[in-house]
Structures are given as structure tokens and as C-alpha cells.
C-alpha positions as CSV (number, residue, x, y, z in Angstrom):
1,X,0.2,0.2,0.0
2,X,1.6,3.3,-0.9
3,X,-1.4,5.8,0.1
4,X,-0.2,7.4,3.0
5,X,-3.5,8.5,4.1
6,X,-5.1,5.0,4.6
7,X,-1.9,4.3,7.3
8,X,-3.0,7.5,9.0
9,X,-4.2,5.1,12.1
10,X,-2.6,2.1,11.6
11,X,-2.3,-0.1,13.9
12,X,0.9,-2.5,13.7
13,X,-0.1,-5.7,16.0
14,X,3.5,-7.3,15.5
15,X,4.9,-4.3,16.7
16,X,2.9,-4.0,19.9
17,X,3.0,-7.6,20.5
18,X,7.3,-7.3,20.3
19,X,6.8,-5.2,23.6
20,X,5.9,-8.5,25.3
21,X,9.6,-10.0,24.5
22,X,11.4,-7.5,27.2
23,X,11.1,-9.4,30.1
24,X,13.0,-6.7,31.9
25,X,9.9,-4.3,31.6
26,X,7.7,-3.8,34.1
27,X,3.8,-2.8,33.2
28,X,2.3,-0.3,35.8
29,X,-1.1,-2.3,34.6
30,X,-2.3,-5.5,33.2
31,X,-5.6,-5.7,32.1
32,X,-6.8,-9.3,31.5
33,X,-9.6,-9.1,29.3
34,X,-10.7,-7.1,26.1
35,X,-14.4,-6.6,26.6
36,X,-16.4,-3.4,27.5
37,X,-15.2,-3.8,31.5
38,X,-11.5,-4.5,30.6
39,X,-11.6,-2.0,28.0
40,X,-12.7,0.3,30.3
41,X,-10.1,-0.4,33.2
42,X,-7.5,0.5,30.7
43,X,-8.8,3.5,29.1
44,X,-9.1,4.4,32.7
45,X,-5.3,3.5,33.4
46,X,-4.1,5.2,30.3
47,X,-5.9,8.1,31.2
48,X,-4.2,8.4,34.6
49,X,-1.1,8.2,33.4
50,X,-0.2,4.4,34.2
51,X,1.9,2.3,31.9
52,X,-0.9,0.0,30.5
53,X,-1.0,-3.3,28.7
54,X,-4.3,-4.8,27.7
55,X,-4.6,-8.7,26.7
56,X,-7.8,-10.5,25.0
57,X,-7.2,-14.5,24.4
58,X,-9.5,-13.7,21.3
59,X,-10.6,-10.9,19.2
60,X,-11.6,-7.7,20.9
61,X,-15.4,-7.8,22.2
62,X,-15.7,-11.6,20.7
63,X,-18.0,-12.6,23.7
64,X,-20.6,-10.5,25.1
65,X,-19.7,-7.1,24.7
66,X,-20.2,-7.6,20.7
67,X,-23.7,-9.2,21.6
68,X,-26.0,-6.6,23.5
69,X,-29.0,-5.2,22.5
70,X,-27.3,-2.4,21.3
71,X,-28.9,-0.1,24.1
72,X,-27.2,2.6,25.9
73,X,-29.7,2.9,28.6
74,X,-30.2,3.9,32.1
75,X,-32.4,0.7,32.8
76,X,-36.1,1.3,32.8
77,X,-36.2,-2.3,34.3
78,X,-33.9,-1.7,37.2
79,X,-36.4,1.4,38.2
80,X,-39.3,-1.2,38.8
81,X,-36.5,-3.2,40.8
82,X,-35.8,-0.5,42.9
83,X,-32.7,0.5,41.9
84,X,-32.8,4.0,41.5
85,X,-28.9,3.9,42.3
86,X,-28.2,2.1,39.6
87,X,-30.7,3.8,37.2
88,X,-29.3,6.8,37.9
89,X,-25.4,5.5,37.8
90,X,-26.3,4.2,34.2
91,X,-28.4,7.6,33.1
92,X,-25.0,9.7,34.1
93,X,-23.2,7.3,32.5
94,X,-25.3,7.0,29.2
95,X,-25.1,10.8,29.1
96,X,-21.2,10.8,29.2
97,X,-21.1,8.5,26.5
98,X,-23.6,10.1,24.0
99,X,-21.6,13.3,25.0
100,X,-17.8,11.6,24.5
101,X,-19.0,9.1,21.0
102,X,-21.7,10.9,19.6
103,X,-20.7,9.2,16.2
104,X,-21.5,5.6,18.1
105,X,-24.6,6.8,20.4
106,X,-27.8,8.0,19.1
107,X,-30.9,9.4,20.7
108,X,-33.9,6.7,20.6
109,X,-37.3,7.1,21.1
110,X,-39.3,4.4,22.5
111,X,-42.6,3.5,22.5
112,X,-44.7,1.1,25.3
113,X,-47.9,0.2,23.5
114,X,-50.3,0.9,26.9
115,X,-53.8,-1.7,26.6
116,X,-55.2,-0.9,30.2
117,X,-55.4,2.4,32.0
118,X,-53.2,1.0,35.0
119,X,-50.6,0.4,32.4
120,X,-51.0,4.1,31.8
121,X,-50.8,5.6,35.4
122,X,-48.0,2.7,36.0
123,X,-45.7,3.8,33.0
124,X,-46.5,7.5,32.5
125,X,-45.8,7.9,36.2
126,X,-42.3,5.4,36.3
127,X,-41.0,6.9,33.1
128,X,-41.1,10.8,34.5
129,X,-39.5,9.3,37.4
130,X,-36.5,7.9,35.0
131,X,-36.5,11.3,33.7
132,X,-36.1,12.7,36.4
133,X,-33.4,10.4,37.9
134,X,-31.3,11.4,34.6
135,X,-31.3,14.9,35.6
136,X,-29.5,17.4,33.3
137,X,-28.3,14.2,31.5
138,X,-31.3,13.5,30.0
139,X,-31.8,12.9,26.6
140,X,-35.3,13.8,26.3
141,X,-39.0,14.3,28.1
142,X,-40.7,11.1,28.7
143,X,-45.0,11.4,27.2
144,X,-47.8,9.6,26.7
145,X,-49.2,9.5,23.1
146,X,-52.7,8.7,21.8
147,X,-53.4,5.9,20.1
148,X,-54.0,7.6,16.1
149,X,-50.3,8.7,17.2
150,X,-49.1,5.7,18.6
151,X,-50.5,3.7,15.3
152,X,-48.5,5.9,13.2
153,X,-45.4,5.5,14.9
154,X,-45.6,1.9,15.3
155,X,-47.0,0.7,11.9
156,X,-47.6,-3.1,12.4
157,X,-48.7,-2.5,15.9
158,X,-51.8,-4.6,17.4
159,X,-54.5,-2.2,17.6
160,X,-57.2,-4.2,19.8
161,X,-57.6,-2.5,22.2
162,X,-55.1,-0.4,22.1
163,X,-55.5,3.1,24.3
164,X,-52.1,4.8,23.2
165,X,-48.3,4.7,24.3
166,X,-45.7,6.4,26.5
167,X,-42.6,7.6,24.3
168,X,-39.6,7.6,26.3
169,X,-35.8,8.1,25.1
170,X,-32.6,6.4,25.6
171,X,-29.2,5.5,23.8
172,X,-28.9,3.0,21.2
173,X,-25.2,2.6,19.8
174,X,-22.8,-0.5,18.3
175,X,-21.3,-2.3,20.7
176,X,-18.3,-3.6,19.3
177,X,-17.4,-1.1,17.1
178,X,-17.2,1.2,20.4
179,X,-15.0,-1.5,21.3
180,X,-12.8,-0.8,18.6
181,X,-12.5,2.9,19.1
182,X,-11.6,2.1,22.7
183,X,-8.7,0.3,21.5
184,X,-7.6,3.3,19.3
185,X,-7.8,5.3,21.9
186,X,-6.1,3.2,24.3
187,X,-3.0,3.1,21.7
188,X,-3.4,6.0,20.9
189,X,-2.7,7.6,24.2
190,X,0.1,5.1,25.3
191,X,-1.2,2.1,26.3
192,X,-0.8,-1.3,24.6
193,X,-3.7,-3.8,23.6
194,X,-3.5,-6.9,21.4
195,X,-5.9,-9.6,20.9
196,X,-5.4,-13.1,20.3
197,X,-2.9,-13.5,23.7
198,X,-4.2,-16.1,26.3
199,X,-2.9,-15.8,29.9
200,X,-2.1,-19.6,30.8
201,X,-1.2,-18.6,34.4
202,X,-0.2,-15.7,37.1
203,X,3.4,-15.0,38.3
204,X,4.3,-14.8,42.5
205,X,6.6,-12.9,44.3
206,X,8.0,-15.0,47.1
207,X,5.6,-13.3,49.4
208,X,2.8,-14.8,47.6
209,X,1.7,-11.6,45.6
210,X,1.3,-11.4,42.1
211,X,3.8,-10.4,40.0
212,X,2.3,-10.6,36.5
213,X,1.2,-13.3,34.0
214,X,2.4,-16.1,31.8
215,X,1.0,-15.7,28.4
216,X,0.9,-17.3,25.1
217,X,0.1,-15.4,21.2
218,X,-1.9,-18.0,20.2
219,X,-0.9,-16.9,16.3
220,X,2.6,-18.2,16.8
221,X,2.6,-20.3,20.3
222,X,5.5,-17.8,21.4
223,X,5.3,-17.9,25.1
224,X,6.3,-14.9,27.5
225,X,6.4,-13.8,30.8
226,X,4.9,-10.0,31.6
227,X,5.6,-8.3,34.3
228,X,3.1,-5.9,36.1
229,X,2.7,-4.1,39.3
230,X,-1.2,-4.3,39.4
231,X,-2.9,-7.2,37.8
232,X,-7.0,-6.8,36.8
233,X,-9.0,-10.0,36.2
234,X,-12.1,-8.0,33.1
235,X,-12.9,-11.3,31.7
236,X,-16.2,-11.2,32.1
237,X,-18.2,-14.9,32.2
238,X,-14.1,-16.1,32.4
239,X,-13.4,-14.3,35.5
240,X,-13.6,-17.4,37.3
241,X,-11.1,-19.4,35.3
242,X,-8.6,-16.3,36.3
243,X,-9.5,-16.7,40.0
244,X,-8.6,-20.4,40.0
245,X,-5.2,-19.7,38.3
246,X,-4.7,-17.6,41.8
247,X,-6.0,-19.7,44.5
248,X,-7.3,-23.2,43.1
249,X,-9.9,-23.3,45.8
250,X,-11.5,-20.1,45.4
251,X,-15.5,-20.5,45.4
252,X,-17.7,-19.6,42.8
253,X,-17.6,-16.0,41.7
254,X,-20.1,-15.4,39.1
255,X,-23.6,-17.1,37.4
256,X,-24.2,-16.6,34.1
257,X,-27.0,-15.6,32.1
258,X,-27.8,-15.9,28.5
259,X,-29.6,-13.4,26.3
260,X,-30.8,-14.1,22.9
261,X,-31.4,-11.4,19.9
262,X,-33.1,-12.5,16.4
263,X,-32.8,-9.8,13.7
264,X,-35.3,-9.3,11.4
265,X,-36.1,-7.2,8.2
266,X,-37.1,-4.1,8.9
267,X,-40.3,-4.5,7.0
268,X,-41.6,-6.0,10.1
269,X,-41.0,-3.4,12.3
270,X,-40.8,-0.5,9.6
271,X,-40.8,2.2,12.8
272,X,-38.0,5.0,13.7
273,X,-39.3,4.3,16.8
274,X,-38.1,1.1,19.1
275,X,-40.5,-0.9,20.8
276,X,-40.6,-1.8,24.8
277,X,-42.9,-4.5,26.0
278,X,-42.6,-4.3,29.8
279,X,-44.1,-7.5,30.8
280,X,-44.2,-10.2,28.9
281,X,-45.5,-13.8,29.4
282,X,-42.8,-14.5,32.1
283,X,-42.2,-11.1,33.5
284,X,-39.5,-10.0,31.2
285,X,-38.9,-6.9,29.1
286,X,-38.4,-7.7,25.2
287,X,-37.4,-4.8,22.8
288,X,-37.8,-4.3,18.9
289,X,-35.3,-2.1,18.2
290,X,-34.2,-0.4,14.6
291,X,-30.1,-0.8,13.6
292,X,-28.3,-0.9,10.7
293,X,-31.7,-1.0,8.6
294,X,-32.6,-3.8,10.1
295,X,-34.6,-4.9,13.3
296,X,-33.2,-6.4,16.9
297,X,-35.8,-8.5,18.9
298,X,-34.5,-9.5,22.1
299,X,-33.8,-10.5,25.2
300,X,-34.2,-13.6,27.2
301,X,-32.7,-14.5,30.4
302,X,-32.2,-17.9,30.9
303,X,-29.7,-19.4,33.4
304,X,-26.5,-21.6,31.9
305,X,-24.5,-23.6,33.4
306,X,-21.3,-22.9,31.5
307,X,-19.5,-20.3,29.8
308,X,-18.9,-20.4,26.1
309,X,-17.0,-17.7,23.7
310,X,-20.0,-19.1,21.3
311,X,-22.9,-19.8,23.3
312,X,-26.2,-21.6,21.6
313,X,-29.8,-19.9,20.9
314,X,-32.1,-22.3,22.7
315,X,-35.3,-23.8,21.2
316,X,-37.2,-22.1,23.9
317,X,-35.3,-19.2,23.4
318,X,-36.2,-18.6,19.7
319,X,-40.1,-19.5,20.7
320,X,-40.5,-17.1,22.9
321,X,-39.3,-14.1,21.0
322,X,-41.4,-15.2,18.1
323,X,-44.5,-15.9,20.2
324,X,-43.8,-12.5,22.0
325,X,-43.7,-10.7,18.7
326,X,-46.1,-12.3,17.3
327,X,-48.3,-11.0,19.7
328,X,-47.4,-7.0,19.4
329,X,-46.9,-7.1,15.3
330,X,-49.8,-7.4,12.7
331,X,-47.1,-9.3,10.3
332,X,-46.2,-12.5,12.4
333,X,-42.4,-13.4,12.0
334,X,-41.5,-17.1,11.8
335,X,-38.4,-19.0,11.8
336,X,-37.9,-18.7,7.5
337,X,-37.7,-14.9,8.4
338,X,-34.8,-14.3,10.9
339,X,-31.9,-13.6,9.2
340,X,-29.6,-13.7,12.1
341,X,-30.0,-15.6,15.7
342,X,-27.1,-14.4,18.1
343,X,-27.1,-15.7,22.1
344,X,-24.5,-13.3,24.7
345,X,-24.0,-14.1,28.3
346,X,-24.3,-12.0,31.3
347,X,-21.6,-12.2,34.0
348,X,-23.7,-11.6,37.1
349,X,-21.9,-11.5,40.8
350,X,-23.3,-14.7,42.0
351,X,-26.0,-14.4,44.4
352,X,-25.8,-14.3,48.5
353,X,-28.5,-16.2,50.9
354,X,-31.4,-16.4,49.4
355,X,-31.8,-17.8,45.6
356,X,-32.5,-15.4,43.1
357,X,-33.6,-15.5,39.3
358,X,-31.3,-14.3,37.0
359,X,-33.2,-11.2,36.0
360,X,-33.8,-10.5,39.9
361,X,-29.8,-10.0,40.5
362,X,-28.5,-6.5,40.4
363,X,-26.2,-5.5,37.1
364,X,-24.0,-3.8,39.1
365,X,-20.8,-4.2,39.0
366,X,-18.5,-5.5,42.0
367,X,-14.7,-5.1,43.0
368,X,-12.5,-8.0,44.5
369,X,-9.3,-8.3,46.0
370,X,-7.5,-11.2,46.8
371,X,-4.6,-11.6,49.3
372,X,-2.1,-11.7,46.8
373,X,-3.7,-8.4,45.0
374,X,-5.4,-10.1,41.9
375,X,-7.9,-6.9,41.2
376,X,-11.4,-9.1,39.9
377,X,-14.4,-6.8,38.5
378,X,-17.6,-8.4,38.2
379,X,-21.0,-7.3,36.3
380,X,-21.9,-4.5,34.7
381,X,-23.0,-3.7,31.2
382,X,-21.9,-1.8,28.5
383,X,-22.9,1.5,29.8
384,X,-21.0,1.4,32.9
385,X,-18.3,0.7,31.4
386,X,-16.3,3.8,32.1
387,X,-17.7,3.9,35.5
388,X,-16.5,0.3,36.3
389,X,-12.4,1.4,35.1
390,X,-12.4,4.4,37.2
391,X,-13.7,2.4,40.6
392,X,-11.2,-0.2,39.8
393,X,-8.3,2.4,39.1
394,X,-9.4,3.7,42.3
395,X,-9.0,0.4,44.3
396,X,-5.8,0.1,42.9
397,X,-4.6,3.0,43.9
398,X,-5.7,2.6,47.1
399,X,-5.1,-1.0,47.8
400,X,-1.3,-0.8,46.5
401,X,-0.8,3.1,48.5
402,X,-0.3,4.6,45.2
403,X,-0.6,8.1,45.0
404,X,-4.1,9.0,43.5
405,X,-4.1,10.3,39.9
406,X,-7.3,12.1,39.2
407,X,-9.6,10.7,35.7
408,X,-9.9,12.3,32.9
409,X,-12.0,9.5,31.2
410,X,-15.8,11.0,32.1
411,X,-14.7,14.2,29.3
412,X,-12.6,12.3,26.9
413,X,-13.6,11.9,23.4
414,X,-13.1,8.7,22.1
415,X,-11.5,7.9,18.7
416,X,-13.5,8.7,15.5
417,X,-15.2,11.5,17.5
418,X,-17.2,13.8,15.3
419,X,-20.6,15.4,15.7
420,X,-23.8,15.4,13.6
421,X,-23.7,12.1,12.0
422,X,-25.8,11.4,9.2
423,X,-27.3,8.2,10.5
424,X,-28.3,7.0,7.0
425,X,-25.2,6.7,6.0
426,X,-23.9,3.1,6.0
427,X,-20.8,3.7,7.2
428,X,-21.3,6.4,9.7
429,X,-20.1,4.4,12.9
430,X,-16.7,5.4,11.5
431,X,-17.0,8.6,12.9
432,X,-14.0,11.0,11.9
433,X,-12.3,8.3,9.9
434,X,-15.6,8.1,7.7
435,X,-14.2,10.4,5.0
436,X,-10.8,8.9,4.6
437,X,-12.4,5.4,4.4
438,X,-14.7,7.0,1.6
439,X,-11.6,8.3,-0.2
440,X,-9.9,4.8,-0.9
441,X,-13.5,4.0,-2.2
442,X,-13.9,6.7,-4.6
443,X,-10.2,5.6,-5.8
444,X,-10.3,2.2,-6.2
445,X,-11.7,-0.3,-8.7
446,X,-14.9,-2.6,-7.9
447,X,-18.3,-2.4,-6.2
448,X,-19.5,-3.6,-2.9
449,X,-18.6,-6.9,-1.7
450,X,-22.7,-6.8,-0.4
451,X,-24.4,-4.5,-1.8
452,X,-27.3,-5.3,0.5
453,X,-24.9,-4.6,4.0
454,X,-23.2,-2.4,2.0
455,X,-19.6,-3.7,3.0
456,X,-16.9,-2.2,0.3
457,X,-13.4,-3.9,0.0
458,X,-11.7,-1.1,1.5
459,X,-13.6,-1.7,4.9
460,X,-12.0,-4.9,5.1
461,X,-8.3,-3.2,3.9
462,X,-9.1,-0.9,6.6
463,X,-9.5,-3.5,9.3
464,X,-6.6,-5.3,8.7
465,X,-4.1,-1.9,8.7
466,X,-6.2,0.5,11.0
467,X,-8.2,-2.2,13.6
468,X,-6.2,-4.9,14.3
469,X,-8.4,-7.8,12.4
470,X,-6.8,-11.0,12.1
471,X,-9.1,-13.2,10.3
472,X,-13.0,-13.3,8.6
473,X,-14.4,-13.2,12.0
474,X,-13.0,-10.7,12.7
475,X,-13.8,-8.4,10.0
476,X,-17.2,-9.9,9.5
477,X,-18.6,-10.4,13.1
478,X,-17.0,-7.2,14.9
479,X,-15.4,-4.7,12.5
480,X,-18.2,-4.7,10.2
481,X,-21.7,-6.4,11.4
482,X,-22.5,-8.7,8.8
483,X,-22.5,-11.8,10.5
484,X,-25.5,-10.4,13.0
485,X,-27.6,-8.4,10.6
486,X,-27.4,-11.5,7.9
487,X,-25.2,-14.0,8.3
488,X,-26.5,-15.5,5.2
489,X,-24.9,-13.3,3.4
490,X,-22.0,-13.2,5.1
491,X,-21.4,-16.3,4.3
492,X,-21.7,-15.6,0.8
493,X,-19.0,-13.1,0.8
494,X,-16.3,-15.0,2.9
495,X,-13.9,-16.5,0.1
496,X,-13.6,-12.5,-0.8
497,X,-13.0,-10.8,2.1
498,X,-10.5,-13.9,2.8
499,X,-9.1,-13.0,-0.5
500,X,-8.7,-9.2,0.0
501,X,-7.5,-9.7,3.9
502,X,-4.6,-12.6,2.2
503,X,-3.1,-9.9,0.4
504,X,-2.8,-7.1,3.3
505,X,-1.3,-10.0,5.3
506,X,0.8,-11.5,2.9
507,X,-1.1,-14.9,4.0
508,X,-1.6,-18.0,1.3
509,X,-4.2,-20.0,-0.6
510,X,-4.1,-22.7,2.5
511,X,-4.8,-19.8,5.0
512,X,-7.7,-18.8,2.6
513,X,-9.1,-21.6,2.9
514,X,-9.0,-22.7,6.6
515,X,-10.6,-18.8,7.2
516,X,-13.5,-19.6,4.7
517,X,-14.4,-23.1,6.6
518,X,-13.9,-22.0,10.1
519,X,-16.0,-18.7,9.3
520,X,-18.7,-20.9,7.2
521,X,-18.9,-23.4,10.1
522,X,-19.2,-20.4,12.6
523,X,-21.7,-18.5,10.3
524,X,-24.4,-21.3,10.0
525,X,-24.9,-21.6,13.8
526,X,-26.2,-18.1,13.5
527,X,-28.8,-19.3,10.8
528,X,-32.0,-20.8,12.4
529,X,-32.9,-24.3,11.1
530,X,-36.5,-24.5,9.3
531,X,-38.0,-28.0,9.0
């Protein structure tokens, strides 16, 4: 490549990984985990001036952090549970994220359809409280809208018995794109973040205090000893794996809940407003959210026994979402209408004492410090990622008796920051990088790789050069959202993506073949089988 502009934000993984080979180097902070929580911690550590390293065993946001409902929200459901503190914290953080990443987060209106007078009173008053708790960072005032206006705003909504609706405001975002922008921000501010580096053990000094980790680069099998003053376990649903490295007798710290989403064509829900169903048949909340010219339906809340990087949607979850949507849509979706199904796992702090269902366990985060000074953070959600990072670094400074450094992340612009984005532009999520990519597109031969998903070959090049994409899955699942938006279409374009990546990364035909086979096998799990 000879275009200097295209490399303006280039990230060289090999150069970053070379820093691991210097065993005399001691990092201030080592963060294990490249999802929302780990990225929040690393961002805060870098902002305080600490020499920071973040390691991710797979790709950034590979797990839960790329499989959310795509909402930056205060949590109407938490208000119903009486957790006002969490709602206030999340509402404030929602406002900060809107301010710091306006190219990824937008004000999304939601409408709750009302079918009885008690619900009209309950949700009108409840959402007024939601507005009040948000304070000056509110995204807009809630209001009751008439039956006529509700029908106009929610075409396709079931009209029988409809009294009207309550409209309120929350945030919507693209989760894995935020993760990639945070990686870029961490590196730009002097930190180091690397994917496909797995922690295999912890290093301890003569007093039994943790002083680093044993790691392996899964791309080449090289092993390293990484030394650090503070080691932070931010591995989400896998926190117990790291805790057991520290202490094989450590008790279970989390329970895992699965959330499933179905993606449909927008024809099933042709509205700019999101739909919120506050009380489903089993007491859960279900959303229909417009996203990237599609609609996302979800989510479920199902306890699962074991965590995995590729959780599978259960038939009962799929049926629940389709049946609930059918109760509210006049055009009832079927299995064959689903473009993609994806599941994510929530790491919830294990309840103490009385048994609770997963939907009753607080989504607030929890910090633990072991006797050996392993710092672990549990729970939380994307909306509060920044606050989790701040709280963790405050705790590190206190426990290790470091001089307190003030964080600056509450006002820190995230890479890609750009105001006034055109949300109808299929490349809006690149923010300030958008014009650079478009310039490359205009100067290149060839059309869209996928016209329906608006994916261009220059986006693949950009992902490799500037966003540390290493596999076809990285590009189609997280740098673009093809896998989640239309799994079948993503399989069709996988060979071309592999070809372009091979050119950029100097890989051979065998690598391309393996990549396409691996991706196809994965993507088939996102397609619902029809009998």
C-alpha cells in the first residue's frame, strides 16, 4: 500500500506484541480481558498516566460485549426493581457516552404500547421518574401519546384494545464498534492492547503477591512472562478461570445468564421508534430496536451452567421471542424470516443467601481483591463501562498505596469522535475516519462486496491496517456487523473477504481456505434451521 493517508491510524499488532518479549519491562497495569469492562479499566489507567497493557485471548469484544441489545440505557427494568442508585449511575454514564462518542451513540425514542388504564398510569409516572433521575443528562422528556399517534409511530402494532403509548428516550449504539474505538484510543494515548494473547498462569513473588502473568501468543505459539505492578481480571464470564489460577480453591464468584436476539428485516417493524414490551408472559422485558436498517428483537434471560465463547440459542428462547413478537406485530415473524440469531452471556455476581432468578440479580458491578492482590471486577454492563474502569483504578491505587491520579475519562473523546453524523449513511459508525475510507473507496476499482449490507473491499483493508482484524470472523462479525445482520449473506462474501485479507497480511491460499471454512462453520450457527 502506498497511500500514506490510509495508514494514518495504522495499528501494527506485530510491533505491539514485540513489547511482550522484553521480560525486563514492568508494566504499571496489566488488564486481562478485552471486552467492555477490560477496555474501560485500561482506558482509565492510561488516562491517569499509567503504563498499561491489555491482553485479550480472542478478539476484542468477541464474547458478550458484541452481542448486546445495542442499547445505552439507564435501565427502566432496574427502576421497576427499585434499584434507583444503579439507574442514576447508568443514566449519568449514558449521557457521558453520548457526549464522548456521538458518532456511535444516538438518542433513540422508545414507545411502550398501552392496553389498559392501570398501565397508562404506571408507565407514565414511572418514566417521568426515569427522566427526573437522569437530571441534566436526560436525552428527552417522556410523554403519553394518543392511540392515533401510536399507530402512526408503530406501523404493524396490534391495534385491538390499544389506548395509546408512552414515549421515552434512551441511547442506542454499536457495541463492537465502540470496543474497537476504545482499543484505538488506548493505543493513541500510549497504552498497549493486543488480541489473541491468552493468559495461561499468574506470576507471584516470594511473598505470594502477584507480579505478572504467563501468556501465549495464539497466532504463533510464543510464550512470554509479563511483569506488572497490578494485574486486573476483567474477563467477564471467564473471571473464575483466572481466579482459579490465583487460588485453585476459590469459590464460584459469578453465575451466567444467556440473552438471545433475533434479527429481522425492517419490513416487520418499519418504524424509527423502538418498541418496548415491559411485561412479557414470564415477566421479562422485550425490545424491538431498529439497527443498521434491520430490527433486533430481544432479549431473553436464561441461566446457563457453563460459559463459552460461542453460546447457542435455545429453542425455547427462539420460540419465546417469536411468539411474543407475534402478539404485538400484525405481520407475524416465522423462523424462516430470521436473518440471524445471536446469543450473549451476562456475568452476574453470584447471589449470596437466598436463591434469586437471574433477572432479579443486580447488574451493578462488584470489585474483589484477593490476598495475593489479584483485582477482579464482576457484573456491570456496557453503559457503565467507564465508571467500572474508574472504580477499579481507584481501588488499585488504594490497595497498593499508589498516589491518587485523577481520571479524565468523563470528558475524554473516544477515537472517531464526530458530531452531526448522518445516521442513514451506511458508514456512519466510522465517525471521523469515515471520509478517509470514502476517499479510498472512490479511488479504488470494484463495487460493494455486499450491496445489501453495504460492505466495501476498502473496509476490509481498513479493518486489517487500522483495527487489528486478524481473521475473516473479526471483519464480518465485529469490524462490520455482517454476521449479526444477515448470516447467510456474510457466508456468501466470506471468500472475497479472505482474499482481500490475504493480500494485506501476506497469507497463502491454504490460509484463505481455512479461514472461509472456519467462518462458514461459525456463521451457520447463526442461521435458524427450518423444518
